[in-house]
N, CA, C and O atoms as CSV, one atom per row, in Angstrom:
chain,resi,resn,atom,element,x,y,z
A,1,UNK,N,N,16.276,-31.009,-46.502
A,1,UNK,CA,C,16.459,-30.361,-45.224
A,1,UNK,C,C,17.890,-29.831,-45.145
A,1,UNK,O,O,18.821,-30.583,-45.433
A,2,UNK,N,N,18.107,-28.562,-44.767
A,2,UNK,CA,C,19.460,-28.002,-44.689
A,2,UNK,C,C,20.314,-28.726,-43.653
A,2,UNK,O,O,19.818,-29.175,-42.620
A,3,UNK,N,N,21.617,-28.829,-43.955
A,3,UNK,CA,C,22.547,-29.491,-43.050
A,3,UNK,C,C,23.243,-28.456,-42.184
A,3,UNK,O,O,23.479,-27.328,-42.616
A,4,UNK,N,N,23.567,-28.844,-40.964
A,4,UNK,CA,C,24.345,-27.965,-40.091
A,4,UNK,C,C,25.798,-27.996,-40.531
A,4,UNK,O,O,26.334,-29.069,-40.810
A,5,UNK,N,N,26.450,-26.832,-40.599
A,5,UNK,CA,C,27.866,-26.825,-40.967
A,5,UNK,C,C,28.711,-27.527,-39.924
A,5,UNK,O,O,28.347,-27.581,-38.749
A,6,UNK,N,N,29.837,-28.062,-40.355
A,6,UNK,CA,C,30.760,-28.738,-39.454
A,6,UNK,C,C,31.629,-27.694,-38.737
A,6,UNK,O,O,31.597,-26.521,-39.109
A,7,UNK,N,N,32.403,-28.095,-37.717
A,7,UNK,CA,C,33.110,-27.124,-36.879
A,7,UNK,C,C,34.235,-26.350,-37.543
A,7,UNK,O,O,34.825,-25.488,-36.893
A,8,UNK,N,N,34.564,-26.610,-38.802
A,8,UNK,CA,C,35.701,-25.941,-39.424
A,8,UNK,C,C,35.306,-24.728,-40.268
A,8,UNK,O,O,36.105,-24.268,-41.084
A,9,UNK,N,N,34.092,-24.202,-40.089
A,9,UNK,CA,C,33.612,-23.118,-40.938
A,9,UNK,C,C,34.501,-21.882,-40.955
A,9,UNK,O,O,34.646,-21.256,-42.005
A,10,UNK,N,N,35.102,-21.511,-39.823
A,10,UNK,CA,C,35.913,-20.302,-39.764
A,10,UNK,C,C,37.312,-20.505,-40.319
A,10,UNK,O,O,38.074,-19.544,-40.424
A,11,UNK,N,N,37.662,-21.713,-40.671
A,11,UNK,CA,C,38.967,-22.000,-41.235
A,11,UNK,C,C,39.965,-22.460,-40.189
A,11,UNK,O,O,40.111,-21.857,-39.125
A,12,UNK,N,N,40.638,-23.530,-40.516
A,12,UNK,CA,C,41.684,-24.076,-39.666
A,12,UNK,C,C,42.869,-24.416,-40.558
A,12,UNK,O,O,42.702,-24.687,-41.747
A,13,UNK,N,N,44.066,-24.400,-39.981
A,13,UNK,CA,C,45.211,-24.917,-40.708
A,13,UNK,C,C,45.793,-26.048,-39.885
A,13,UNK,O,O,45.518,-26.157,-38.690
A,14,UNK,N,N,46.584,-26.879,-40.507
A,14,UNK,CA,C,47.140,-28.048,-39.830
A,14,UNK,C,C,48.643,-27.935,-39.729
A,14,UNK,O,O,49.293,-27.259,-40.527
A,15,UNK,N,N,49.184,-28.614,-38.727
A,15,UNK,CA,C,50.624,-28.682,-38.507
A,15,UNK,C,C,50.960,-30.139,-38.206
A,15,UNK,O,O,50.356,-30.750,-37.325
A,16,UNK,N,N,51.918,-30.690,-38.933
A,16,UNK,CA,C,52.345,-32.067,-38.743
A,16,UNK,C,C,53.479,-32.131,-37.722
A,16,UNK,O,O,54.526,-31.514,-37.914
A,17,UNK,N,N,53.270,-32.876,-36.640
A,17,UNK,CA,C,54.320,-33.108,-35.644
A,17,UNK,C,C,54.814,-34.537,-35.856
A,17,UNK,O,O,54.258,-35.253,-36.688
A,18,UNK,N,N,55.825,-34.964,-35.138
A,18,UNK,CA,C,56.289,-36.347,-35.326
A,18,UNK,C,C,55.238,-37.405,-34.987
A,18,UNK,O,O,55.330,-38.537,-35.463
A,19,UNK,N,N,54.241,-37.053,-34.170
A,19,UNK,CA,C,53.277,-38.070,-33.729
A,19,UNK,C,C,51.832,-37.798,-34.094
A,19,UNK,O,O,50.976,-38.643,-33.829
A,20,UNK,N,N,51.520,-36.648,-34.695
A,20,UNK,CA,C,50.114,-36.331,-34.990
A,20,UNK,C,C,50.003,-35.113,-35.916
A,20,UNK,O,O,50.997,-34.461,-36.235
A,21,UNK,N,N,48.771,-34.827,-36.336
A,21,UNK,CA,C,48.452,-33.606,-37.071
A,21,UNK,C,C,47.649,-32.723,-36.124
A,21,UNK,O,O,46.586,-33.125,-35.651
A,22,UNK,N,N,48.148,-31.524,-35.846
A,22,UNK,CA,C,47.476,-30.591,-34.953
A,22,UNK,C,C,46.772,-29.518,-35.763
A,22,UNK,O,O,47.191,-29.213,-36.879
A,23,UNK,N,N,45.707,-28.940,-35.216
A,23,UNK,CA,C,44.861,-27.996,-35.949
A,23,UNK,C,C,44.758,-26.671,-35.213
A,23,UNK,O,O,44.655,-26.635,-33.987
A,24,UNK,N,N,44.788,-25.574,-35.981
A,24,UNK,CA,C,44.713,-24.235,-35.420
A,24,UNK,C,C,43.728,-23.398,-36.217
A,24,UNK,O,O,43.585,-23.565,-37.428
A,25,UNK,N,N,43.053,-22.497,-35.520
A,25,UNK,CA,C,42.082,-21.618,-36.165
A,25,UNK,C,C,42.805,-20.614,-37.071
A,25,UNK,O,O,43.836,-20.055,-36.699
A,26,UNK,N,N,42.249,-20.400,-38.258
A,26,UNK,CA,C,42.840,-19.487,-39.242
A,26,UNK,C,C,41.774,-19.167,-40.274
A,26,UNK,O,O,40.821,-19.931,-40.431
A,27,UNK,N,N,41.911,-18.070,-40.969
A,27,UNK,CA,C,40.933,-17.709,-41.980
A,27,UNK,C,C,40.988,-18.571,-43.230
A,27,UNK,O,O,39.966,-18.746,-43.893
A,28,UNK,N,N,42.147,-19.113,-43.569
A,28,UNK,CA,C,42.339,-19.910,-44.771
A,28,UNK,C,C,42.183,-21.390,-44.416
A,28,UNK,O,O,43.011,-21.936,-43.687
A,29,UNK,N,N,41.152,-22.032,-44.913
A,29,UNK,CA,C,40.875,-23.408,-44.531
A,29,UNK,C,C,41.791,-24.389,-45.256
A,29,UNK,O,O,41.723,-24.531,-46.477
A,30,UNK,N,N,42.646,-25.063,-44.492
A,30,UNK,CA,C,43.491,-26.135,-45.006
A,30,UNK,C,C,43.135,-27.454,-44.344
A,30,UNK,O,O,43.691,-28.501,-44.676
A,31,UNK,N,N,42.199,-27.391,-43.403
A,31,UNK,CA,C,41.668,-28.577,-42.732
A,31,UNK,C,C,40.161,-28.481,-42.845
A,31,UNK,O,O,39.571,-27.463,-42.482
A,32,UNK,N,N,39.534,-29.535,-43.346
A,32,UNK,CA,C,38.086,-29.496,-43.486
A,32,UNK,C,C,37.455,-30.658,-42.744
A,32,UNK,O,O,38.092,-31.678,-42.477
A,33,UNK,N,N,36.188,-30.473,-42.419
A,33,UNK,CA,C,35.431,-31.511,-41.726
A,33,UNK,C,C,35.324,-32.743,-42.616
A,33,UNK,O,O,35.255,-32.626,-43.839
A,34,UNK,N,N,35.311,-33.926,-42.003
A,34,UNK,CA,C,35.236,-35.157,-42.796
A,34,UNK,C,C,33.810,-35.491,-43.211
A,34,UNK,O,O,33.309,-36.584,-42.943
A,35,UNK,N,N,33.171,-34.542,-43.862
A,35,UNK,CA,C,31.817,-34.780,-44.377
A,35,UNK,C,C,31.583,-33.852,-45.559
A,35,UNK,O,O,31.894,-32.662,-45.500
A,36,UNK,N,N,31.036,-34.406,-46.624
A,36,UNK,CA,C,30.709,-33.606,-47.803
A,36,UNK,C,C,29.282,-33.085,-47.676
A,36,UNK,O,O,28.441,-33.706,-47.026
A,37,UNK,N,N,29.019,-31.952,-48.297
A,37,UNK,CA,C,27.658,-31.435,-48.346
A,37,UNK,C,C,26.798,-32.373,-49.176
A,37,UNK,O,O,27.231,-32.867,-50.218
A,38,UNK,N,N,25.581,-32.615,-48.712
A,38,UNK,CA,C,24.623,-33.423,-49.464
A,38,UNK,C,C,23.528,-32.508,-50.000
A,38,UNK,O,O,22.972,-31.695,-49.261
A,39,UNK,N,N,23.222,-32.643,-51.281
A,39,UNK,CA,C,22.201,-31.824,-51.921
A,39,UNK,C,C,20.803,-32.348,-51.601
A,39,UNK,O,O,20.609,-33.552,-51.429
A,40,UNK,N,N,19.836,-31.443,-51.524
A,40,UNK,CA,C,18.448,-31.825,-51.285
A,40,UNK,C,C,17.810,-32.399,-52.542
A,40,UNK,O,O,16.900,-33.224,-52.471
A,41,UNK,N,N,18.302,-31.950,-53.693
A,41,UNK,CA,C,17.743,-32.391,-54.976
A,41,UNK,C,C,18.848,-32.328,-56.023
A,41,UNK,O,O,19.800,-31.561,-55.877
A,42,UNK,N,N,18.727,-33.132,-57.078
A,42,UNK,CA,C,19.754,-33.100,-58.130
A,42,UNK,C,C,19.753,-31.774,-58.882
A,42,UNK,O,O,18.727,-31.109,-59.025
A,43,UNK,N,N,20.951,-31.418,-59.359
A,43,UNK,CA,C,21.111,-30.240,-60.211
A,43,UNK,C,C,21.967,-30.649,-61.402
A,43,UNK,O,O,22.423,-31.790,-61.475
A,44,UNK,N,N,22.184,-29.750,-62.313
A,44,UNK,CA,C,22.984,-30.055,-63.488
A,44,UNK,C,C,24.437,-30.355,-63.107
A,44,UNK,O,O,25.097,-31.127,-63.801
A,45,UNK,N,N,24.951,-29.766,-62.025
A,45,UNK,CA,C,26.340,-29.984,-61.614
A,45,UNK,C,C,26.486,-31.030,-60.507
A,45,UNK,O,O,27.600,-31.451,-60.195
A,46,UNK,N,N,25.375,-31.447,-59.918
A,46,UNK,CA,C,25.401,-32.453,-58.853
A,46,UNK,C,C,24.161,-33.330,-59.028
A,46,UNK,O,O,23.152,-33.167,-58.342
A,47,UNK,N,N,24.275,-34.267,-59.976
A,47,UNK,CA,C,23.127,-35.099,-60.354
A,47,UNK,C,C,22.920,-36.254,-59.380
A,47,UNK,O,O,23.582,-36.320,-58.344
A,48,UNK,N,N,22.007,-37.161,-59.707
A,48,UNK,CA,C,21.685,-38.288,-58.822
A,48,UNK,C,C,22.892,-39.206,-58.604
A,48,UNK,O,O,23.059,-39.771,-57.524
A,49,UNK,N,N,23.728,-39.350,-59.629
A,49,UNK,CA,C,24.931,-40.175,-59.478
A,49,UNK,C,C,25.834,-39.579,-58.404
A,49,UNK,O,O,26.275,-40.289,-57.500
A,50,UNK,N,N,26.114,-38.275,-58.497
A,50,UNK,CA,C,26.973,-37.627,-57.509
A,50,UNK,C,C,26.304,-37.575,-56.136
A,50,UNK,O,O,26.991,-37.644,-55.117
A,51,UNK,N,N,24.992,-37.457,-56.094
A,51,UNK,CA,C,24.289,-37.490,-54.814
A,51,UNK,C,C,24.503,-38.839,-54.123
A,51,UNK,O,O,24.764,-38.887,-52.921
A,52,UNK,N,N,24.394,-39.924,-54.875
A,52,UNK,CA,C,24.578,-41.263,-54.304
A,52,UNK,C,C,26.026,-41.469,-53.858
A,52,UNK,O,O,26.274,-42.020,-52.786
A,53,UNK,N,N,26.976,-41.028,-54.676
A,53,UNK,CA,C,28.392,-41.164,-54.321
A,53,UNK,C,C,28.691,-40.358,-53.049
A,53,UNK,O,O,29.408,-40.831,-52.167
A,54,UNK,N,N,28.149,-39.163,-52.960
A,54,UNK,CA,C,28.354,-38.322,-51.773
A,54,UNK,C,C,27.832,-39.006,-50.520
A,54,UNK,O,O,28.500,-39.006,-49.487
A,55,UNK,N,N,26.652,-39.583,-50.605
A,55,UNK,CA,C,26.083,-40.298,-49.455
A,55,UNK,C,C,26.981,-41.459,-49.040
A,55,UNK,O,O,27.194,-41.687,-47.850
A,56,UNK,N,N,27.503,-42.186,-50.012
A,56,UNK,CA,C,28.377,-43.325,-49.709
A,56,UNK,C,C,29.693,-42.861,-49.082
A,56,UNK,O,O,30.161,-43.460,-48.114
A,57,UNK,N,N,30.285,-41.813,-49.619
A,57,UNK,CA,C,31.520,-41.271,-49.047
A,57,UNK,C,C,31.270,-40.837,-47.605
A,57,UNK,O,O,32.075,-41.139,-46.725
A,58,UNK,N,N,30.175,-40.136,-47.354
A,58,UNK,CA,C,29.867,-39.693,-45.992
A,58,UNK,C,C,29.658,-40.872,-45.050
A,58,UNK,O,O,30.048,-40.807,-43.885
A,59,UNK,N,N,29.050,-41.947,-45.540
A,59,UNK,CA,C,28.852,-43.139,-44.715
A,59,UNK,C,C,30.204,-43.747,-44.343
A,59,UNK,O,O,30.428,-44.103,-43.187
A,60,UNK,N,N,31.105,-43.867,-45.323
A,60,UNK,CA,C,32.435,-44.425,-45.082
A,60,UNK,C,C,33.220,-43.544,-44.103
A,60,UNK,O,O,33.874,-44.061,-43.198
A,61,UNK,N,N,33.161,-42.231,-44.274
A,61,UNK,CA,C,33.875,-41.318,-43.378
A,61,UNK,C,C,33.322,-41.398,-41.955
A,61,UNK,O,O,34.087,-41.354,-40.991
A,62,UNK,N,N,32.005,-41.514,-41.817
A,62,UNK,CA,C,31.393,-41.632,-40.488
A,62,UNK,C,C,31.849,-42.919,-39.798
A,62,UNK,O,O,32.126,-42.917,-38.598
A,63,UNK,N,N,31.927,-44.007,-40.547
A,63,UNK,CA,C,32.405,-45.281,-39.974
A,63,UNK,C,C,33.872,-45.176,-39.579
A,63,UNK,O,O,34.267,-45.663,-38.520
A,64,UNK,N,N,34.678,-44.543,-40.426
A,64,UNK,CA,C,36.101,-44.376,-40.110
A,64,UNK,C,C,36.278,-43.525,-38.857
A,64,UNK,O,O,37.156,-43.804,-38.041
A,65,UNK,N,N,35.457,-42.495,-38.694
A,65,UNK,CA,C,35.553,-41.611,-37.526
A,65,UNK,C,C,35.398,-42.378,-36.220
A,65,UNK,O,O,36.004,-42.024,-35.209
A,66,UNK,N,N,34.598,-43.413,-36.245
A,66,UNK,CA,C,34.350,-44.223,-35.039
A,66,UNK,C,C,35.568,-45.069,-34.664
A,66,UNK,O,O,35.631,-45.604,-33.557
A,67,UNK,N,N,36.528,-45.193,-35.570
A,67,UNK,CA,C,37.691,-46.056,-35.349
A,67,UNK,C,C,38.956,-45.274,-35.007
A,67,UNK,O,O,40.060,-45.811,-35.107
A,68,UNK,N,N,38.811,-44.029,-34.610
A,68,UNK,CA,C,39.965,-43.199,-34.252
A,68,UNK,C,C,40.734,-43.858,-33.106
A,68,UNK,O,O,40.129,-44.277,-32.120
A,69,UNK,N,N,42.065,-43.954,-33.226
A,69,UNK,CA,C,42.857,-44.658,-32.212
A,69,UNK,C,C,43.006,-43.901,-30.890
A,69,UNK,O,O,43.487,-44.480,-29.915
A,70,UNK,N,N,42.613,-42.635,-30.825
A,70,UNK,CA,C,42.772,-41.831,-29.613
A,70,UNK,C,C,41.465,-41.086,-29.331
A,70,UNK,O,O,40.870,-40.513,-30.244
A,71,UNK,N,N,41.019,-41.090,-28.083
A,71,UNK,CA,C,39.729,-40.477,-27.746
A,71,UNK,C,C,39.719,-38.967,-27.919
A,71,UNK,O,O,38.655,-38.393,-28.154
A,72,UNK,N,N,40.873,-38.298,-27.810
A,72,UNK,CA,C,40.899,-36.840,-27.929
A,72,UNK,C,C,41.289,-36.368,-29.335
A,72,UNK,O,O,41.565,-35.185,-29.531
A,73,UNK,N,N,41.315,-37.266,-30.298
A,73,UNK,CA,C,41.599,-36.927,-31.694
A,73,UNK,C,C,40.325,-37.076,-32.500
A,73,UNK,O,O,39.342,-37.639,-32.017
A,74,UNK,N,N,40.336,-36.575,-33.725
A,74,UNK,CA,C,39.191,-36.747,-34.613
A,74,UNK,C,C,39.658,-36.812,-36.062
A,74,UNK,O,O,40.760,-36.380,-36.399
A,75,UNK,N,N,38.806,-37.353,-36.897
A,75,UNK,CA,C,39.113,-37.448,-38.313
A,75,UNK,C,C,39.003,-36.072,-38.955
A,75,UNK,O,O,38.041,-35.343,-38.711
A,76,UNK,N,N,39.974,-35.723,-39.763
A,76,UNK,CA,C,39.948,-34.480,-40.515
A,76,UNK,C,C,40.457,-34.742,-41.917
A,76,UNK,O,O,41.026,-35.797,-42.197
A,77,UNK,N,N,40.253,-33.786,-42.787
A,77,UNK,CA,C,40.775,-33.861,-44.150
A,77,UNK,C,C,41.712,-32.673,-44.308
A,77,UNK,O,O,41.285,-31.521,-44.235
A,78,UNK,N,N,43.003,-32.962,-44.527
A,78,UNK,CA,C,43.977,-31.889,-44.672
A,78,UNK,C,C,44.254,-31.644,-46.151
A,78,UNK,O,O,44.159,-32.555,-46.974
A,79,UNK,N,N,44.597,-30.398,-46.474
A,79,UNK,CA,C,44.904,-30.016,-47.851
A,79,UNK,C,C,46.382,-29.688,-47.946
A,79,UNK,O,O,46.924,-28.974,-47.103
A,80,UNK,N,N,47.034,-30.213,-48.977
A,80,UNK,CA,C,48.435,-29.900,-49.257
A,80,UNK,C,C,48.630,-29.878,-50.759
A,80,UNK,O,O,48.404,-30.880,-51.437
A,81,UNK,N,N,49.047,-28.745,-51.275
A,81,UNK,CA,C,49.335,-28.573,-52.694
A,81,UNK,C,C,48.167,-28.999,-53.583
A,81,UNK,O,O,48.351,-29.688,-54.587
A,82,UNK,N,N,46.976,-28.579,-53.198
A,82,UNK,CA,C,45.803,-28.800,-54.030
A,82,UNK,C,C,45.189,-30.186,-53.953
A,82,UNK,O,O,44.268,-30.493,-54.710
A,83,UNK,N,N,45.688,-31.039,-53.041
A,83,UNK,CA,C,45.121,-32.380,-52.889
A,83,UNK,C,C,44.799,-32.618,-51.422
A,83,UNK,O,O,45.304,-31.928,-50.536
A,84,UNK,N,N,43.957,-33.596,-51.188
A,84,UNK,CA,C,43.468,-33.847,-49.840
A,84,UNK,C,C,43.902,-35.207,-49.323
A,84,UNK,O,O,44.126,-36.141,-50.092
A,85,UNK,N,N,44.017,-35.302,-47.980
A,85,UNK,CA,C,44.410,-36.539,-47.321
A,85,UNK,C,C,43.643,-36.658,-46.008
A,85,UNK,O,O,43.513,-35.679,-45.273
A,86,UNK,N,N,43.139,-37.847,-45.714
A,86,UNK,CA,C,42.507,-38.094,-44.425
A,86,UNK,C,C,43.594,-38.176,-43.364
A,86,UNK,O,O,44.670,-38.723,-43.609
A,87,UNK,N,N,43.309,-37.629,-42.175
A,87,UNK,CA,C,44.289,-37.653,-41.083
A,87,UNK,C,C,43.573,-37.617,-39.740
A,87,UNK,O,O,42.516,-37.000,-39.608
A,88,UNK,N,N,44.154,-38.281,-38.742
A,88,UNK,CA,C,43.677,-38.152,-37.368
A,88,UNK,C,C,44.269,-36.844,-36.854
A,88,UNK,O,O,45.483,-36.656,-36.928
A,89,UNK,N,N,43.450,-35.941,-36.337
A,89,UNK,CA,C,43.898,-34.606,-35.965
A,89,UNK,C,C,43.509,-34.264,-34.526
A,89,UNK,O,O,42.589,-34.851,-33.957
A,90,UNK,N,N,44.243,-33.288,-33.946
A,90,UNK,CA,C,43.896,-32.735,-32.633
A,90,UNK,C,C,44.632,-31.420,-32.432
A,90,UNK,O,O,45.692,-31.212,-33.023
A,91,UNK,N,N,44.087,-30.521,-31.602
A,91,UNK,CA,C,44.769,-29.245,-31.351
A,91,UNK,C,C,46.086,-29.443,-30.612
A,91,UNK,O,O,46.151,-30.239,-29.675
A,92,UNK,N,N,47.145,-28.725,-31.022
A,92,UNK,CA,C,48.470,-28.807,-30.388
A,92,UNK,C,C,49.409,-27.832,-31.112
A,92,UNK,O,O,49.082,-27.370,-32.205
A,93,UNK,N,N,50.560,-27.513,-30.528
A,93,UNK,CA,C,51.534,-26.602,-31.143
A,93,UNK,C,C,52.735,-27.354,-31.700
A,93,UNK,O,O,53.067,-28.439,-31.222
A,94,UNK,N,N,53.393,-26.775,-32.721
A,94,UNK,CA,C,54.658,-27.294,-33.247
A,94,UNK,C,C,54.494,-28.150,-34.490
A,94,UNK,O,O,53.375,-28.536,-34.831
A,95,UNK,N,N,55.604,-28.456,-35.180
A,95,UNK,CA,C,55.604,-29.356,-36.315
A,95,UNK,C,C,55.629,-28.674,-37.667
A,95,UNK,O,O,55.885,-27.474,-37.766
A,96,UNK,N,N,55.359,-29.456,-38.716
A,96,UNK,CA,C,55.343,-28.968,-40.099
A,96,UNK,C,C,53.933,-28.568,-40.506
A,96,UNK,O,O,52.953,-29.091,-39.976
A,97,UNK,N,N,53.836,-27.641,-41.445
A,97,UNK,CA,C,52.545,-27.227,-41.984
A,97,UNK,C,C,52.603,-27.091,-43.486
A,97,UNK,O,O,53.661,-27.287,-44.083
A,98,UNK,N,N,51.476,-26.756,-44.115
A,98,UNK,CA,C,51.410,-26.689,-45.565
A,98,UNK,C,C,52.264,-25.586,-46.181
A,98,UNK,O,O,52.506,-25.605,-47.387
A,99,UNK,N,N,52.724,-24.630,-45.382
A,99,UNK,CA,C,53.558,-23.553,-45.905
A,99,UNK,C,C,55.055,-23.858,-45.780
A,99,UNK,O,O,55.890,-23.063,-46.212
A,100,UNK,N,N,55.394,-25.017,-45.185
A,100,UNK,CA,C,56.802,-25.414,-45.069
A,100,UNK,C,C,57.289,-25.996,-46.395
A,100,UNK,O,O,56.510,-26.172,-47.332
A,101,UNK,N,N,58.591,-26.292,-46.459
A,101,UNK,CA,C,59.183,-26.844,-47.675
A,101,UNK,C,C,58.384,-28.071,-48.122
A,101,UNK,O,O,58.243,-29.020,-47.350
A,102,UNK,N,N,57.858,-28.073,-49.352
A,102,UNK,CA,C,57.031,-29.190,-49.823
A,102,UNK,C,C,57.728,-30.543,-49.723
A,102,UNK,O,O,57.076,-31.554,-49.462
A,103,UNK,N,N,59.031,-30.576,-49.927
A,103,UNK,CA,C,59.746,-31.852,-49.824
A,103,UNK,C,C,59.713,-32.386,-48.397
A,103,UNK,O,O,59.568,-33.590,-48.185
A,104,UNK,N,N,59.847,-31.491,-47.416
A,104,UNK,CA,C,59.786,-31.912,-46.015
A,104,UNK,C,C,58.406,-32.455,-45.662
A,104,UNK,O,O,58.281,-33.478,-44.990
A,105,UNK,N,N,57.373,-31.754,-46.125
A,105,UNK,CA,C,56.002,-32.189,-45.842
A,105,UNK,C,C,55.716,-33.520,-46.529
A,105,UNK,O,O,55.144,-34.423,-45.918
A,106,UNK,N,N,56.110,-33.646,-47.793
A,106,UNK,CA,C,55.874,-34.885,-48.527
A,106,UNK,C,C,56.595,-36.060,-47.872
A,106,UNK,O,O,56.043,-37.157,-47.779
A,107,UNK,N,N,57.823,-35.832,-47.419
A,107,UNK,CA,C,58.561,-36.894,-46.729
A,107,UNK,C,C,57.887,-37.271,-45.415
A,107,UNK,O,O,57.751,-38.456,-45.111
A,108,UNK,N,N,57.468,-36.292,-44.639
A,108,UNK,CA,C,56.851,-36.551,-43.335
A,108,UNK,C,C,55.522,-37.298,-43.487
A,108,UNK,O,O,55.198,-38.171,-42.681
A,109,UNK,N,N,54.754,-36.948,-44.529
A,109,UNK,CA,C,53.475,-37.614,-44.775
A,109,UNK,C,C,53.647,-38.910,-45.578
A,109,UNK,O,O,52.687,-39.649,-45.797
A,110,UNK,N,N,54.893,-39.171,-46.013
A,110,UNK,CA,C,55.220,-40.340,-46.822
A,110,UNK,C,C,54.403,-40.375,-48.109
A,110,UNK,O,O,53.884,-41.419,-48.502
A,111,UNK,N,N,54.299,-39.221,-48.757
A,111,UNK,CA,C,53.566,-39.119,-50.016
A,111,UNK,C,C,54.449,-39.578,-51.162
A,111,UNK,O,O,55.671,-39.438,-51.108
A,112,UNK,N,N,53.842,-40.116,-52.180
A,112,UNK,CA,C,54.587,-40.525,-53.379
A,112,UNK,C,C,54.968,-39.293,-54.178
A,112,UNK,O,O,54.140,-38.407,-54.392
A,113,UNK,N,N,56.216,-39.232,-54.619
A,113,UNK,CA,C,56.679,-38.100,-55.430
A,113,UNK,C,C,56.264,-38.283,-56.853
A,113,UNK,O,O,56.558,-37.436,-57.697
């Protein structure tokens, strides 16, 4: 059965503020919905093993979404330099984004160098 797309289809970008990750509409998707596509049947590139792993990841993400510390925030997956990170997100202005100095973003997100 086909799945309904998540709300980030038109593309969103993220901005890191001192207290949260805010999201804005944009054509280039740097913020994605916290759910992976599930295949209806196995294929050569997405076999039964990957189908099972995808289902498990989606289950874990759905459980995590229920534990968001703020009612007006939601779980999102942000992209920075070709890698992804789970983040609590909400719409707002200001802060750092993926196009800012990578060292500043890495420090703010406390990423390992």
